[in-house]
GUDO-372504 format. One record per residue (C-alpha): residue in one letter; x, y, z. Coordinates in steps of 0.5 Angstrom, whole numbers, padded with zeros to 4 digits, always signed. Each point is the difference from the previous one (the first is absolute). Example, Ala and Ser with C-alpha at 12.3 -4.5 7.8 and 13.67 -1.06 7.14 Angstrom:
2
A+0025-0009+0016/S+0002+0007-0002/
//
This chain:
564
M-0030-0074+0041/G+0007-0001-0003/C+0003-0006-0004/G+0005-0005+0000/A+0004-0003-0006/S+0005-0004-0002/A+0004-0003-0005/S+0004-0008-0002/K+0003-0002-0004/D-0002-0008-0003/P+0006-0004+0000/A-0003-0006-0005/D-0001+0006-0006/D+0004+0007+0002/T-0008+0003+0001/L-0002+0006+0004/V-0005+0000+0004/I-0004+0006+0002/V-0004-0001+0005/V-0002+0006+0003/G-0007+0000+0007/S-0004+0005+0004/A+0003+0000+0007/G-0004-0005+0004/G-0003-0002-0005/S-0002-0008-0002/K+0006-0004-0001/T+0002-0006-0007/P+0001-0008+0003/G+0007+0002-0001/G+0001+0007+0006/R+0000+0006-0005/D-0007+0005-0001/Q-0004+0001-0006/R-0001+0006-0004/S-0004+0001-0006/M+0006+0000-0007/S-0005+0006-0003/V+0002+0005+0007/V+0007-0003-0002/R+0002+0002-0006/M-0005+0007+0001/D+0006+0002+0006/M+0005-0002-0005/H-0003+0004-0005/K-0001+0006+0005/L+0009-0001+0001/R+0000+0000-0006/Q-0002+0006-0001/Q+0006+0005+0005/K+0005-0004-0002/E+0005-0003-0006/G+0006-0005-0001/A+0001-0005+0004/G-0004-0008-0001/D-0005-0005+0002/D+0005+0000+0007/D+0000+0006+0002/L-0006+0002-0002/L-0002-0007+0004/G+0004+0004+0006/D-0005+0006-0001/I-0005-0002+0000/L+0001-0004+0006/S+0004+0005+0004/N-0006+0005-0002/K+0006+0004-0002/S+0000+0004-0008/P+0000-0005-0006/S+0004-0002-0005/S-0002-0001-0007/H-0004+0004-0006/L-0006-0001-0002/N+0002-0004-0007/S+0002-0006+0005/P-0003-0007-0001/R-0004+0000+0006/A-0003+0006-0002/G-0004-0004-0005/G-0004-0003+0006/L-0004+0006+0000/S-0007-0001-0003/S-0001+0004-0006/S-0006+0004+0002/F+0006+0003+0006/R+0005+0000-0007/H-0005+0003-0004/R-0002+0006+0007/R+0008+0002+0001/R+0000+0000-0009/T-0007+0005+0000/V+0004+0005+0007/R+0006-0001-0005/M-0004+0004-0007/N-0003+0003+0004/E+0006+0005+0003/F+0004+0000-0006/S-0006+0003-0004/E-0002+0005+0005/T+0008+0001+0001/V+0000+0002-0008/T-0006+0004+0000/Q+0003+0003+0005/L+0005+0002-0004/V-0002+0000-0005/Q-0004+0007+0001/N+0003+0003+0005/N+0006+0001-0005/S-0003+0001-0007/A-0002+0006-0004/T-0005+0001+0002/A+0003+0001+0007/Q+0006+0004-0003/R-0007+0004-0003/K-0003+0001+0006/N+0006+0001+0005/S+0001+0006-0004/A-0004+0003-0002/Q-0002+0001+0009/R+0007+0003+0000/K-0004+0006-0006/S-0005+0000+0003/N+0002+0001+0008/G+0007+0001+0000/P+0006-0004+0000/N+0000-0001+0008/S-0008-0003-0001/G+0002-0007+0000/L-0002-0006-0004/A-0006+0000-0004/A+0002-0007-0001/A+0004-0006+0005/V+0005+0000-0004/L+0005-0005+0002/S+0008+0002+0002/D+0005-0004-0003/E+0002-0004+0006/E-0008-0003-0001/I-0001-0001-0006/R+0007-0004+0002/K-0003-0005+0005/R-0007+0000-0003/L+0004-0004-0005/D+0005-0003+0004/K-0007-0003+0003/L-0003-0002-0006/F+0006-0003-0001/A+0000-0004+0005/L-0008-0002+0000/M+0001-0004-0007/D+0007-0002+0001/I-0003-0007+0004/D+0006-0004-0001/G+0005+0005+0002/S+0005+0000-0007/G-0001+0006-0002/T-0004-0001-0006/I-0008+0001+0000/G-0004-0004-0005/V-0005+0001-0006/D-0005-0005+0002/E-0001+0005+0008/L+0001+0008-0004/R-0005-0002-0004/E-0004-0002+0005/G+0001+0007+0004/F-0002+0004-0006/K-0006-0003-0001/K-0002+0001+0007/I+0002+0007-0004/G-0003-0002-0006/W+0006+0003-0004/A+0003-0006-0002/H-0005-0008-0001/S+0006-0004-0004/P+0006-0002+0000/D+0002+0004-0005/A-0003+0006+0002/V+0004+0000+0006/S+0006+0000-0006/R-0002+0005-0003/M-0001+0004+0005/F+0008-0002+0002/G+0002+0001-0006/L+0003-0006-0001/K+0002-0004-0005/G+0002-0007-0002/S+0006-0004-0002/T+0002-0003-0007/D-0007-0005+0001/N-0004+0007+0002/A-0002-0002+0007/A-0001+0005+0005/P+0004+0000+0007/K-0006-0004+0005/E+0005+0003+0005/I+0002+0008+0002/D+0004+0003+0004/R+0001+0006+0004/P+0003+0006-0005/T-0006-0004-0006/F-0005+0001+0007/D+0003+0007+0001/K+0000+0002-0006/L-0007+0000-0001/F-0003+0003+0005/R+0005+0006-0001/S-0003+0000-0007/L-0008+0000+0004/T+0001+0006+0004/R+0006+0004-0004/V+0004+0001+0006/E+0006+0000-0003/D+0005-0002+0006/L-0004-0008+0002/V+0007-0004+0001/I+0007+0003+0002/G+0004+0000-0007/A+0004-0007+0003/E-0006-0003-0002/M-0002+0005-0005/D+0006-0004-0004/Q-0002-0007+0002/A-0007+0000-0004/P-0001-0004-0007/A+0002+0006-0006/E-0005-0003-0004/I-0006+0004+0005/T-0002+0006-0004/L-0003+0005+0005/P-0006+0003-0003/S-0001+0007+0000/A-0004+0004+0004/P-0004+0004-0004/R+0000+0009-0001/R-0006+0001+0001/E-0002+0007-0001/W-0006+0002+0005/K-0003+0001+0008/A-0002-0006+0004/G-0008-0001-0003/T+0001+0004-0006/R+0002-0004-0006/P-0002+0001-0005/L-0004-0007-0005/V+0003-0001-0005/G-0003-0008-0002/H-0004-0004+0002/K-0001-0008+0001/L-0006-0006+0000/A+0000-0005+0003/T-0006-0005+0001/H+0001-0006+0005/L-0004-0006+0002/G-0006+0003+0004/F-0007-0004+0002/R-0006-0002-0002/T-0004+0005+0003/R+0000+0009+0002/A+0008+0001+0004/K-0004+0003+0006/T+0006+0002+0003/L+0007+0002-0002/A+0006+0000+0005/L+0008+0004-0002/S+0005-0001+0004/P+0004+0007+0001/V+0006-0003+0000/A+0001-0007-0002/R-0002-0003-0006/I-0007-0004+0001/Y-0006+0003+0000/V-0007-0005+0003/A-0007-0001-0003/S-0005-0003+0001/P-0007+0000-0005/R-0008+0001+0002/D-0003-0006+0005/D+0007-0003+0002/T+0002-0001+0006/N+0009-0002-0002/A+0004+0006-0001/Y+0005-0001-0006/L+0007+0001+0001/H+0003+0002-0007/C+0007+0003-0002/L-0001+0007-0004/D+0006-0004-0006/D-0004-0005-0002/G-0007+0000+0003/Q+0002-0007+0003/V-0003-0002+0006/N+0004-0001+0006/R-0004-0002+0006/V-0007+0000+0001/L-0003+0003+0006/Q-0005-0004+0004/G-0005+0000+0006/H-0006+0004-0002/Q-0007-0002-0001/H-0003+0006-0003/A+0002+0003-0006/I+0006+0005+0001/L+0000+0008+0000/C+0005+0003+0001/I+0007-0002+0000/A+0005+0005+0003/V+0009-0002-0001/S+0005+0002+0005/A+0005+0004-0003/D+0005-0002+0005/R-0001-0007-0004/K-0002-0003+0006/H-0008-0001+0000/I-0006-0001-0004/A-0007+0002+0004/T-0007-0002-0004/A-0006+0004+0002/S-0007-0007-0002/K-0006-0001+0002/D+0000-0005+0004/G+0002+0007+0006/L+0008-0003+0000/L+0006+0005-0003/M+0005-0005+0001/L+0008+0001-0001/F+0004-0004-0004/D+0008-0001-0001/A+0001+0002-0005/T+0005-0005-0003/C-0003-0006+0002/G-0006+0001+0000/H-0003-0002+0008/V-0005+0003+0003/L+0002+0006+0006/K-0005+0002+0005/Q-0008+0000-0002/L-0002+0006+0002/E-0009-0001+0001/H-0005+0006-0001/P-0006+0002+0002/G-0002-0001-0008/V+0003+0000-0007/V+0006+0002-0001/T+0000+0005-0006/C+0007+0002-0001/C+0006+0001+0004/S+0007+0004+0000/F+0008+0000+0002/T+0003+0006+0004/P+0006+0002-0005/N+0005-0004+0005/G-0004-0006+0000/K-0001+0000+0008/H-0009-0001+0000/V-0005+0001-0004/Y-0008+0003+0000/T-0005-0003-0003/G-0007+0003-0001/C-0006-0005+0002/H-0007-0001-0002/D-0002+0004+0007/G+0004+0007-0002/A+0006-0001+0004/L+0006+0001-0001/R+0005-0004+0004/K+0008+0001+0001/Y+0004-0008+0000/D+0006-0002+0004/V+0003-0004-0007/A+0005-0004+0005/R-0005-0001+0006/G-0006+0000-0004/R-0002+0005+0005/L-0004+0006-0001/L+0002+0006+0001/A-0005+0006-0001/C-0008-0001-0003/T-0004+0005-0001/D-0007+0003+0005/N+0003-0002+0006/H+0001-0007-0001/M+0005-0004+0002/G-0003-0006+0005/N-0002-0006-0003/D+0002+0001-0009/L-0006-0003-0001/D-0005+0003+0003/I-0005+0005-0007/V+0003+0006+0003/T-0008+0004+0000/T+0004+0005-0006/M-0005+0005-0006/K+0006+0000-0004/G+0000-0004-0006/I+0004-0006-0002/I+0007+0001-0002/V+0001-0001-0007/S+0008+0001+0000/I+0006+0003+0004/V+0008+0003-0002/A+0004+0001+0006/A+0005+0004+0000/P+0006+0000+0006/R-0006+0006+0003/A-0007+0000-0002/V-0004-0006-0003/V-0005+0002-0005/V-0007-0003+0000/A-0006-0001-0005/R-0006-0001+0001/A-0006-0003-0004/R-0005+0004-0001/E+0003+0006+0002/R+0004+0006-0004/K+0006+0001+0003/C+0006-0002+0004/E+0002-0001+0007/V+0006+0002+0002/Y+0004-0003+0007/E+0005+0000+0005/S+0004-0007-0002/E+0001-0001+0009/S-0005+0002+0002/L-0005-0001-0005/T-0004+0009+0002/M-0003+0003-0007/R+0004+0005-0003/H-0004+0001-0007/Q-0005+0000-0004/L+0002+0001-0007/Q-0006+0002-0003/G-0004+0000-0007/H+0000-0006-0004/E-0008-0001-0003/T+0001-0007-0001/Q+0002-0006+0005/I+0008+0000+0000/R+0002-0006-0003/S+0009+0001+0001/L+0005+0002+0005/A+0007+0000+0000/F+0006+0004+0003/A+0006+0003-0004/A+0008-0002+0000/E+0001+0004+0006/H-0007+0000+0004/K-0001+0007-0001/A-0006+0001-0005/A-0006-0006-0001/L-0005+0000-0006/S-0007-0003+0000/L-0003-0002-0005/C-0008+0000-0001/E-0005-0002-0007/K+0001+0008-0002/F+0004+0004+0004/L+0009-0003+0001/R+0004+0006+0005/V+0005+0000+0004/W+0002+0001+0007/D+0005+0005+0005/I-0002-0005+0006/K+0004+0004+0005/V-0003+0005+0000/G-0009-0003-0004/M+0002+0005-0006/L-0002-0002-0008/E+0005+0002-0004/R-0002-0003-0007/A-0006-0002-0002/W-0003-0005-0007/R-0006-0001-0003/I+0000-0007-0004/E-0004+0002-0007/D+0005+0006+0000/I+0007-0006+0001/V-0005-0003-0006/R+0000+0006-0004/Q+0007+0001+0000/D+0001-0007-0003/P+0004-0001-0005/T-0003-0007-0001/P-0007-0002+0001/G-0002-0007+0001/P-0007-0001-0002/P-0006+0004+0004/P-0001-0003+0006/A-0008-0001+0003/R+0002+0003+0007/L+0006+0006+0001/G+0004-0001+0006/C+0007-0003+0003/T+0001-0006+0004/C+0006+0001+0004/A+0006+0005+0000/C+0007-0001+0002/F+0007+0005+0000/G+0005-0003-0006/P+0007-0004+0003/G+0006+0002+0003/D+0003+0005-0005/F-0006+0002-0003/A-0005+0001+0006/H-0002+0006-0003/L-0006-0002-0003/I-0005-0003-0001/A-0003-0007-0001/L-0007+0000+0000/A-0005-0006-0003/A-0007+0002-0003/L-0006-0004-0003/D+0002+0000-0007/C+0005-0005+0001/T+0005+0005+0000/V+0006+0001+0004/R+0003+0008+0000/L+0007+0004+0003/I-0002+0007+0002/R+0005+0005+0003/N-0001+0002+0006/A-0001+0007-0001/P-0004+0006-0003/G-0001+0000-0008/E+0002-0008-0002/G-0001-0004-0004/V-0001-0008+0000/L+0007-0002-0001/L-0002-0006-0001/T-0006-0006-0002/V-0001-0007+0000/H-0005-0004-0003/T-0003-0007+0003/R-0006-0004-0002/A-0002+0002+0008/P-0002+0004+0004/V+0006+0000+0005/H-0002+0001+0007/T+0007-0001+0005/L+0006+0005-0002/T+0006+0000+0005/S+0007+0002-0002/S+0007-0001+0003/R+0004+0004+0005/E+0007-0002-0003/F-0001-0002-0008/T-0003+0002-0005/E-0006-0005-0002/L-0007+0001+0003/C-0004-0007+0000/F-0009+0001-0001/G-0005-0006+0000/D-0005+0000-0006/D-0007-0002+0000/N+0002-0007-0005/G+0004-0001+0007/N+0006+0002-0005/I+0007+0003+0005/R+0004+0004-0005/R+0006+0004+0002/L+0002+0007-0002/T+0007+0002+0000/L+0001+0007-0002/W+0008+0004-0001/
//
């Protein structure tokens, strides 16, 4: 059905009157069509997003003639939009800003440059890039997009408050003063830092963050304020993943009243998600100060496992209520609810964040598409109704870790691991050698090796061929510790993971003797660092891009261990 519209001016007060209505619709007593003003505002807003620069009369003409709009988003008429619509628009803008900044920094950071150099040395100069390092032209385009995205009023400057909201989602800054320090802004005579940032200053910040020397053209660089000081890139003498451990710092965050049941640290963002025992909610914390930014609600029973996707978009929670819930990592809204025939015991995202694997009480391993929430594959040829009970003699899945081409699974009451193909979920290898049930699994940063931990042994495997690389007896590790604590009532380990970032050659393991130890992933190496806690630690995780580990103990404390 077509739409009709008319405009007229009241001769008494020279007021412009807009009447928009559907063709053939109802008429007013004066013979004019009627239409809801909310629909008119929505049409005006859609038209404003396409063209800028004219006034209300041109905008009216565009609406009446179905042409392009002629006003920008900050027109006084934009204030007529609902608060929920403005909030959604702001959320989308901040999400796009945080994703673009993260990709820009990661692809051109010192870590990416080192990976690129190592790949060229190993495979030759024509082997291609190990990391997707962007060209200067692509970087300039992304910076133009970022600045235009945040410059909502077209004034050529960005407000510090807007930047604070954008960087807060990444976890880099939480106050205007922090943003001012990041940009190197200095106050005037009254010591007040400027509240707006121009384009040259904006470019200089990302030039320092990515360590790229030619982010902007020389004419723009000459216009940058002279008082900005860029932090110099530290000179590193180590290869990727071989950084020597020099020192550490332990920080305690406000935790829970009961045991920290599960904890997941984001691979690329400075956030972590934790949940205490017997709690139906998960809590999203800032890694720097431990403050709770979001509360993820929706489960009816206790949460057993949490996973955070590497693309920073989704958070998965597995619960006793038979649901795997997918949350938006930015706003905390529930996106998908994936039903299972029993208790969902564990979950794990693929490195690209597009798929999630789940373990259930029926013993079946399932693979879901995150975007659509559709079941893609399941063990035991179970591809019908995913709520049917799978008849299987295998034990309950208690731990899952996913790599690009393989998925490693540990089951209850079994002393072996199973390696499956990531696409078809057909079994490839069985990793045997443990004496008790496997408690923890973890992949290395390059996804070539995986570790498995039971109460008595720690083993590292080559996943491609299914062979054991090296193994440690827990008793030997405790015996070699130069700073042992009080003798525990029972000797054993609860969880383990590979070290964070440049310390990927280390292995962190938590034991029942209230300690977290760091050892080197090499034969004949002793304990490098021992951290004593007041209660046993049952959840431990590390960051892929940063140098922090997080762990939670039975007293509910969440601790952050920073390495350098």
